[in-house]
N, C-alpha and C positions, 0 to 999 in steps of 0.2 A: 485545449485541455493539457496536451503533453507536446514535448519537443521543446526547442529553442524560443525563449521569449514566452512560453506558456504560463497558464496559472500554476501548474504542478511545480515548474521552476521556480516559480515566485515564492510560493509557500514551503517548498520542501527544506527542512532543516535536520533530515534525519541523518544519523550517524552509522546505521548498520543497514546492509543490504536487504535484510528481511523487513526492517523497519520501513525502508522505501518502497518495497513492494505492498507492504500491508497499506501504507498512505495512499498508493494509488488504487488499490481495491478499494479503499473506504470511499474515495471520490467517484468510483464508478457504479458501486454497488447497488445504487438505486433504492436504498433502504429507507423506508419512510415510516418506519416504526420507532418508537421511543425518541424522537428528536428532541424532547424536553431534556431528557437525560443526558443525551449528547451534547446538550448546550452546557448543562450544568458541568459536566466533565471539563470541557474547554475553558470554563470561567473559573472552576478551583485550580487548574493546572497554571493558568495564565497569571494568577496571583501569586504562584511559587516560582518568583524568577530565580532566585538563587539556587534551589533544587534543581530547575531545568537546565539551568548551565553548567551546574556539577555533572548531572546526568550526561548530558552532551559532550561535555568535556572528557569524560572518563571513556564514553562511547567512540569518541573520534580515536583513541589510541589503540582501539581494537584493529586489529590486522590478521585476519584468520587465512589459513592456508586452504580450509574447505568449506564449501557452503553448508549452512546450518541444516537443510532438508536432507544433504548426504550423510551427516554425522547421526542425524534422526533415523534414518533409514537404517544405518549400519548397526545402532543400538538396538532398533526393533526386531531386526533379523539375523542378530549375532546368536551364534551356537556355542555353546561351552566346549572349549576344546580339551579341558584337562579334567580329570574326574577329582570330585571333591575331597575324596578322602586324602589326597596328597598333602593337604593343608597339614593335617594333623599329623602325617607322616614327616613332612617337613620340619615340623617341631621336634619331633623326637630325634630325628636324625641330627638336627643342629645341637640337641641336647647330649647325643651321644658324643659328638665332634668335639665339644667343649670339655666334656669329661675325659676324652683322649689327650686333648690339648694339655689339660691339667696332669694327667699321670705322666705325660712326656716331659713336662717340664721339671717334674720330680725324679725324673730319670727312672721310673717304675717300669714303664714299656718302652719298646725301642722305636725309633722313628719308621720303621718300615709298617708297622701296625698302622700308624697315622697315615703313612703314604698309601696303603693299600685302601683304607678308607675313603681318602681322598679321591683316590681314581674310581673306587665306586660311586662316590657323589657325583662326579663327571659325567659316568656313563649312565646314570640316572637322569641327569639333566639332559645327555646327548640324546636319550630316547624321545623326549618330549621336544627337542630344539626347533623342529620344523613348525611346530603349532605356536611355540613361544615367539619365534621369529615373526610369525604371520600376525600375531596379535600387536608385538612391538612396532610393526610396520602399519598397522591400521590406526593404532593410537597415535603415532607421531603427528599424524594429519589432524588428529583432534586436541591434542595437548594444550595448545596455545588458545584454542576456543574457550575450553573450560578454564582456563587460567585467567582469562580476562573476562569472562561473562559473569564469573562470580562476584566481581567487583560491583557490575551494573545490578545484579541481583541485591547486594548489599544496599545499594544506593534506594532501592525500592522498598527494602524491608524495614529501613531506619526511619521513613520518612511518615508522618500523621496524614492520613487523609480522611475526610469527612463525607465525601461522595460515595454512596453506596456501590457505584460500578467500580470506583477505583479502590475502594475495600475489598472489595470481592476479588479483584486482580490480584491484591496484595497477599490475601489469603490463600490463594492458590500455590503461592511459593512458600507458605509456611508448613512445617512437617512438626508431628508430635512433640518430637524431642530435639530437632536441628532444624536450622534455617537452610533453606536451599542454596544461599552462597556459602554456608559451611560446607555442605555437602559436594559443592562444586569444586572448591577448594581442596576439600580432602581427595577428590577423585584427581585433581592436577597434581597433588603430591604424589599419589600412587602412579601416576603416569611419568612423573620426573626420575621415580624410581629406577625406571628402564634406561634412562640416561647412563647411569652407571657401568651399563654393560660396554659402554664405548672405552672404558678404560680396563686395557687387558688383564692387569694384576688384580683389580678388585674383582672383576668377572670371574677370573679363575680361581681365586679363594673363595669368594661367595657361593660359587655353585658347586665347588668341590666338597667345601664344608658346611655349607648352610642350605644349599639347594635354593639360592635367592632368586633365580629366575622363574622357578615353579611357583614359589610363594607370591612373588609379586603378580605373577600370572593369575594365579588362583583369587587373590586380592581384587584384581581388577575386574574378574569374571563375576565374583560375588557383587560388586558394586552395580555392574551393568544389570545382573539379573533382578538386584532390587530396585532399581529405579527406572528400567527400560520403558516403563508405561507412564513416567510422570515427568520427564526430562522435555518432552516436546512442549508440554503445557508450559513449563518453566521459560523455554526460550521464545514461547508465543507472548507471554507476560511481558519479556523484555522488550519485542518487537512491538507490542501496543502501546507501550510507554514512550517509545522512541517516535511513533507515528503520531501519538497523541500530543507530544512536545511540539512537533511543528504547527499542529492546529491550534495550541495554545499560545504559541509565539506569535501568530498570526492576530489571534484576539487582542494579546498584549499590545501589539504594534499598531493596531487599527481601533482605537477608544471611539473613534467618530461613527464607527459603523454600528448597526442595530441589529440586534438578534430577533429575527420574526417570531411574531405572536400567532402560536400554532391554533389555528382554529378550525371549525366544519361550517365554516360559512359558505355561502354561495360562490362568491369569489376565489379563484383558484390563488392568484396572486394578486394583492392590492398594496401597491408601492408609491409612495411619495418621494420624488426626487431620485429615481433609481438610475444608477450609473454603472460604468465598467470598471472593476477594481485595479484594472492594471494600467488605466490611462493617467495621466497628469491630471490631478484635482484641480489645479489652476486653469486648465485647458478644456477639462471634461465639460461635457453638456448633459445635465441628468433630465430625466422625462419622468412623469407620473404615468403610471399603468396600473390598469384594472381589467382584468379578465375573468368571466364567470366560467363555471364547470360546464362543458360541452358545448363552450363557444369556439368558433375559428375566426381568428383576424387575417384578412387578406391586405399585404402591405406592399403598396406600390411605391416607386419612387426613382427620381433621377439617380444618375451614376453618382457615387462617392458622396451621396447624401445623408448616409448614415444607417441604411437599413440593416446592412451585416453586422455592423457593430452593436445595433441594437438588439438584434437576434442573440447575440453572444451574450449580451449583458443579462437578457432574460434567462438563457440557459445557465450562466454561472450563478445568477441569483437562486435557481431551482436547486442546483447540485451543492451550493453552499447552505442552503437551508436544510437540505436532507443531510447533510454531513454534519450539522449542529453549528456551523458558523454564522457569525454576524455578516450581513451582506452591505453592499454600498448603497445606502439608502438613509432617508430621514426616519421614515415610518413604514414597517411591513406587516401586512397580515397575510398567513399562508395557509392554505389547505392543502396538506402533503399530497404529492403526487409523483408518480415515476415520469423520467424524462427520455425521449428518443429525439435524436437529432440526424439530420442528413444534410450536411453543410460543406464537406470535403471529400466529397466521392472522387476517385482517381482511377485511370485505367492501369493496366499492367501488363507490359511485355513478357514477363516472366511467366504469367500464368495465362497468357493468350487471351486476355480479356480486355475489351474495349471499355472506353467511358461509358457509353450508354449502358452497356450489359452489367457494368458494376453498379450503376445507379438503380437499375431493375432490381438487382439482388437485395440492394438495401431497402427499397419500397416493399418489396415482397416480405423482408424480413419484418418491417413495421406493420404490415397487413395481418401476419401471423401473430403477432404480439398483442396486438388491439382485440384479437377475438377473444382472449382471456383475462384482459387487465386494462385498467384504464390508464392511460398516459397523456403527458403534455408532449405535443408533438411540434419539432422546430423544422422546418424545411427552408432552405434558402435556394430558390429558382430550380425546380423541380424539371426534369426532362429536357436538361439542357443538349444532352447529345444527339436531339433529333431536329426535322425540320419544323418551321412555324405552325403549320396546319395540324400536324400529329401532336405537336407539343400542347397546342391550345385544346385539342379535343381530348388528348390523354389527361392533361392537368385537371380539367374540368371534372372528367370523370374519377380520378382518384380522391379530388378534394371532396367530392359528394360522398365517396366511400368512407372516408375520414369523418365526416360531418354526420354521418348515419351511424355511426358506432359511438360510444359513450366518452371518446377523447375529446382532448381541448388542445389548442394550438396555434400557431402562427404561422403564415406561410408568406415568405418575400417573393416578389415575382416582378418581371417586367411586362408581364403579358397582362394587361389591363382588361382581356376580355373575361378574365377570373373574377373580375369585381362584380360582374353581373349574376353572380351565384348569390348575392345579397338581396336580390330581388326575388329570390325562389325561397330562401330559408332565411329565417328570422336569426337564426344563431350564427350567421356569417355577416361580418361586419369589417367594413373596410377603412384603412389608415393607409396614410402616406408620408413621406418625406419628401421635400422638393428644394429646389435651387432657384436663385434669381439671377439674373445678368443685371449686375450694376457696374456701370462705366467699363462696360466689355470685360467685364470679370465676373466670374460666378462666385456666387455668394451663398453659403450654407448656414443655417440656424439649427441642424441637427434636431429640430424637434417634431414630433408626432403629431399628426393632425387627422382629425376626422374626414373621410370622403377618398377620393382617386386622384392620383396625381395626373397633372394635365401638361406638366413642364418637363420634358426629357432633355439630355443635354448632350449625346453622343455626337451629334452633328457639330454643335458648338466647340465641343473639344478637340473633333477631328479638325475642324479649321483654326482653332487657335494655336493647335501644335503643328500646323503647316502640314498636315498629313494628306489633306484633299485640298 
């Protein structure tokens, strides 16, 4: 699902770090509710090619210094540093300064009076300078974010959507009198005002005569107080559209894929010519697949015959269906179900954890989960880290436990003794992938068949590669 050459890497077109995280969360959320609505979102955005391209182009220009959660936490926890009355005081002080400058220009008062007033202004500013400096330092990290994100908000605000979910997200960034993009832009300009502090002469005159830093600080603090409880939602809306754009892009690029028909039928998954979306279509071998609720398939087969690839095809079909994506098949009916897999367990030297113990932890997790919910379970060769006799006994007991739950699933194994469970339980069925030796070469058809595999190929491969 993740890593180099993964499905996530294949579909990810997000431009923001938060959009990327949200896309990953969407794929792993196991959310089986409102799949029809998610399909509609993907379909509508897939048709808005120009809008998606413009949104992504603007988003790719974003280069923020600070992560969005850090900015949101800062805004939420911000404590006002200056008393509010200083705003009116600064205006009054500025008014007096203008009067004194006017009187000085007509030589009505001496320069010394203006100078004294100027020094008083600097003294007042100096009294609050520590708090002002702290805010200036904090806002410097957020300034570019607000400046760039207002453009993305504008992209969302100015588009017309028909889907209720998209319209709801758009509504979240609408205020009674102002657009969220204008509010972000306004805040960005307030933060830009702090940059003038770097100009010594402007800062000196501005603070001595007009209490510029105090006024700017209070304006920023007022903005934070007003919008501190809404900006997280606005950032989330941008992340939502960034993540959904990747899903919509996949839909646009795969017109030959089909959206599953969401049903409550007995079959959890009923697919015609189901394939793996990452394989080359010209070489990919597809399989029909039907599995009923609370059934378990035991899949045996020769090495390299296609068992693991098939399990990954089923896993991705369920993930994609739950996400609201079309899947690699000609026709699909799907009764939504959550997914659990155990296919790539590994040991850990840093955690002093053996391969076998890591696998046991994963199986324990599965057992705990199926106590409270129904799952589609996919296992690729369980209990690989122990001896053959232990493995056979342990695997059989574990499969029996799964079968006695309300779960559904597929287990790929080289242990054909597990296939005997089909004689004890009507819900357990055997399938296999095999290989033939033709002209002293292995031949695979990558088709799933009913029954138990009788042709294993490890000895042949060892001899063929001159290992033995």
